[in-house]
LOGU-673508 format. One record per residue: y, z, x of N, C-alpha, C in turn; residue in one letter. Coordinates in pm, whole numbers, padded with zeros to 5 digits, always signed. Each point is the difference from the previous one (the first is absolute). Layout:
<rs>
YZXYZXYZXA/...
</rs>
This chain:
<rs>
-00115+00003+00095+00108-00003-00089+00123+00002+00090M/+00109-00075-00051+00099-00019+00088+00140+00000-00102T/+00106+00071+00050+00127+00014-00075+00089-00112+00034D/+00056-00051-00087+00102-00119+00009+00133+00040-00059Y/+00096-00075+00041+00127+00017-00066+00075-00125-00007Q/+00051-00044-00129+00034-00147-00020+00178+00021-00059F/+00086-00035+00081+00146-00009-00033+00024-00132-00072V/+00045+00020-00123+00048-00115-00072+00154-00005-00029V/+00022-00126+00007+00161-00036-00037+00035+00045-00144D/+00091+00090-00052+00039+00013-00134-00047+00123-00059G/+00036+00054-00111-00036+00117-00063-00077-00059-00096V/-00135+00025+00007-00111-00037-00094+00001+00093-00149L/-00003-00089-00099-00020+00051-00129-00125+00079-00009S/-00006+00074-00089-00115+00082-00066-00119-00091-00021A/+00047-00105-00060-00095-00128-00049-00089-00049+00148R/+00098-00023+00088-00059-00084+00110-00077+00111+00061V/+00050+00126+00016-00057+00131+00067-00161+00000-00058L/-00016-00030-00128-00125+00043-00070-00112-00130+00059A/+00055-00105+00078-00080-00091+00047-00077+00071+00110A/+00035+00125+00066-00041+00047+00116-00069+00171-00032F/-00090-00012-00088-00008+00153-00041-00083+00078+00128P/-00068-00057+00085-00057+00085+00119+00123+00037+00105D/+00131-00050-00021+00097+00049+00096+00087+00090-00028L/+00069+00056+00055+00110+00107-00008+00119-00091+00025H/+00124+00028-00069+00137-00062+00015+00100+00079+00030A/+00093-00065+00092+00120+00096+00051+00113-00129-00013R/+00104+00035-00096+00108-00086-00014+00129+00056+00093I/+00048-00096+00062+00130+00030+00067+00093-00078-00053D/+00088+00056-00063+00110-00084-00099+00097-00017+00101E/+00031+00063+00117+00084-00045+00095+00000-00122+00059K/-00136+00005+00046-00049-00136+00062-00045-00105-00079R/-00009+00025-00127-00061-00086-00097-00146-00059+00042C/-00091+00099+00039-00129-00019+00043-00092+00092-00086T/-00130-00019-00011-00107+00070-00036-00090+00018+00078T/-00064+00097+00027-00108+00008+00102-00124+00042-00069T/-00095-00062+00020-00141+00020-00074-00102+00049+00109L/-00078+00125-00018-00082+00033+00083-00133+00059-00047F/-00108-00012+00078-00112+00042-00051-00128-00006+00094G/-00098+00058-00034-00116-00028+00066-00088-00103-00030T/-00032-00096+00088-00088-00107-00026-00149+00018+00047M/-00093-00048-00071-00143+00013+00038-00026-00090+00119D/+00052-00108-00009-00052-00105+00096+00117-00106+00012D/-00003-00097+00116+00094-00103-00013+00008-00085-00108P/-00097-00014-00076+00013-00110-00129+00094+00077-00095T/+00005+00143-00018+00097+00077-00087+00114-00040+00061A/+00037-00011+00092+00143+00000+00087+00031-00153-00037M/-00069-00124+00002+00031-00107-00031+00033-00016-00130R/-00100+00045-00072+00026+00007-00147+00151+00060-00046T/+00061+00110+00051+00139+00030-00017+00076-00105+00037I/-00001-00063+00126+00074-00117+00023+00001-00118-00068L/-00106-00021-00049-00038-00133-00125+00085+00044-00106A/-00012+00136-00046+00059+00022-00119+00186+00009+00026R/+00031+00059+00112+00129-00025+00028+00068-00141-00030L/-00080-00071+00079+00022-00157-00019+00016-00054-00134D/-00136+00024-00074-00015-00052-00125+00136+00050-00078D/+00048+00118+00029+00127+00043-00096+00148-00031+00048L/-00020-00114+00106+00131-00048+00078+00087+00118+00058G/-00071+00089+00044+00079+00121+00076-00019-00043+00146L/+00117+00028+00054+00043+00002+00146-00045+00117+00080T/-00119-00013+00082-00036+00102+00082+00095-00006+00126L/+00030+00112+00038+00125+00028+00106-00068+00060+00111L/-00121+00077-00012-00055+00080+00087-00152+00046-00034E/-00105-00028+00070-00119+00090-00034-00026+00073+00141M/-00067+00107-00047-00074+00070+00156-00105+00075-00048R/-00076+00030+00101-00120+00078-00022+00075+00137+00049R/-00047+00107-00079+00053+00142+00026-00097+00078+00095L/+00044+00086+00088-00092+00074+00078-00077+00091-00095P/-00120+00028+00024-00069+00086-00068-00002+00166+00063T/
</rs>
């Protein structure tokens, strides 16, 4: 299991956040970004999140693997 963080451009609505039920969200209104983070079982789960971000037309600003 690995922890990941995804920083997305914009403040995501509750409806969009619902597309990521396994992730936690932190909104930074000053920077106009939303950070999604959580634990992934395997690399496929991480790629699924990336694909979902792309499908929703969201701009990924940063992605990182968090230290355990």
